[in-house]
C-alpha positions in Angstrom: 0.0 0.0 0.0 1.2 3.5 -0.8 -0.9 6.0 1.2 -0.9 9.2 3.1 -2.1 7.4 6.2 1.0 6.5 8.1 0.0 6.2 11.8 0.6 2.9 13.5 -3.1 2.0 13.5 -3.3 2.7 9.8 -0.3 0.5 9.1 -1.7 -2.3 11.2 -5.1 -2.0 9.5 -3.4 -2.2 6.1 -1.5 -5.4 6.9 -4.6 -6.9 8.5 -6.5 -6.1 5.3 -3.9 -8.2 3.4 -1.2 -5.7 2.3 2.2 -7.3 1.6 3.9 -4.0 2.3 2.9 -0.5 3.5 4.6 2.8 2.7 3.3 6.1 4.0 3.8 9.5 2.2 6.1 11.3 2.0 8.6 8.6 1.1 12.1 8.3 -0.2 12.3 7.1 -3.8 15.2 4.8 -2.9 13.1 3.1 -0.2 10.1 2.7 -2.6 12.3 1.1 -5.3 13.9 -1.3 -2.7 10.4 -2.3 -1.4 9.2 -3.0 -5.0 12.2 -5.1 -5.7 11.7 -7.1 -2.5 8.0 -7.7 -3.5 9.1 -8.8 -7.0 11.5 -11.3 -5.5 8.6 -12.9 -3.6 6.7 -13.5 -6.8 9.4 -15.1 -8.9 8.0 -18.7 -8.7 4.6 -19.4 -10.2 2.5 -21.5 -7.9 -0.4 -23.7 -9.0 -3.8 -22.3 -8.2 -4.7 -25.3 -5.9 -2.2 -26.9 -3.5 -3.1 -30.1 -1.8 -1.6 -32.1 1.1 -3.7 -34.9 2.5 -7.1 -33.5 3.3 -5.9 -29.9 3.1 -6.7 -27.8 0.0 -5.3 -24.3 -0.5 -6.9 -22.3 -3.2 -4.6 -19.4 -4.1 -7.0 -17.6 -6.4 -9.8 -17.6 -3.8 -7.5 -17.2 -0.8 -9.3 -20.1 0.9 -8.0 -23.1 2.9 -10.2 -26.2 3.5 -9.5 -29.1 5.7 -11.6 -32.2 5.1 -13.9 -29.9 3.2 -14.4 -27.4 6.0 -13.4 -23.8 5.4 -10.6 -22.4 7.7 -10.4 -18.7 8.3 -6.8 -17.7 8.2 -5.1 -14.3 8.5 -3.1 -13.1 5.5 0.2 -14.1 7.2 -1.1 -17.5 8.2 -2.3 -18.1 4.6 1.1 -16.9 3.2 3.1 -19.2 5.5 0.9 -22.2 4.7 1.1 -21.5 1.0 4.9 -21.4 1.2 5.0 -24.7 3.2 2.6 -26.5 0.9 4.2 -25.3 -2.3 7.6 -26.6 -1.2 6.4 -29.8 0.5 7.9 -32.2 1.4 11.1 -30.1 1.6 11.8 -28.2 4.8 11.5 -24.4 4.6 13.8 -22.3 6.8 12.5 -19.6 9.2 14.6 -17.1 7.2 12.9 -18.1 3.9 9.4 -17.8 5.5 10.3 -14.4 6.8 11.6 -13.3 3.4 8.6 -14.5 1.5 5.8 -13.7 4.0 7.1 -10.5 5.7 8.7 -7.3 4.5 12.5 -6.7 4.8 11.9 -4.7 8.0 10.8 -7.8 9.9 13.1 -8.4 12.9 15.2 -11.5 12.1 15.5 -12.1 15.9 11.8 -12.1 16.6 9.7 -15.3 16.9 7.0 -14.0 14.6 7.3 -17.1 12.3 7.0 -19.5 15.2 3.9 -17.6 16.5 2.2 -17.8 13.1 3.0 -21.5 12.8 1.6 -22.2 16.2 -1.6 -20.4 15.2 -1.8 -22.3 12.0 -1.4 -25.7 13.8 -4.2 -24.8 16.1 -6.5 -23.7 13.3 -5.7 -26.7 11.1 -6.2 -29.2 14.0 -5.1 -32.9 14.1 -3.4 -34.7 12.7 -0.6 -32.1 12.5 0.7 -31.4 9.0 3.3 -28.8 9.9 6.4 -30.4 11.5 9.3 -28.6 13.1 12.7 -29.2 11.7 14.9 -28.5 14.7 17.3 -25.6 14.4 16.1 -24.9 10.8 12.4 -24.3 10.2 9.3 -26.2 9.2 8.1 -28.9 6.8 4.5 -29.7 5.7 4.0 -33.4 5.3 
């Protein structure tokens, strides 16, 4: 989002609404270009419209996730993390890769935000678990 609204609440609302990035006016051109490049790097690989793993179906076009046919309401970040994990399954995905593809470059690499989102995803998706921890590295969907 590129907007004149730049207060903390405005930025949070923008991300909650599904924005991948948020830049308030006035802005530096160099920062704008860097953010666009970062966003373009995220979209380099084309993913299929429908990803499946067991009884989980992720519809990228509709931004919907179903487990055993039941619709799961996910936040934009939860959806992005699950999409990354399913698209690379059964390979493990590092926390750094998840941060790079699901958050902007200003995300604190020392925060546990990835772990928190994965915990929320596990809770929402229920049993049996499909997201497994790869100790010291990241996560795998299997």
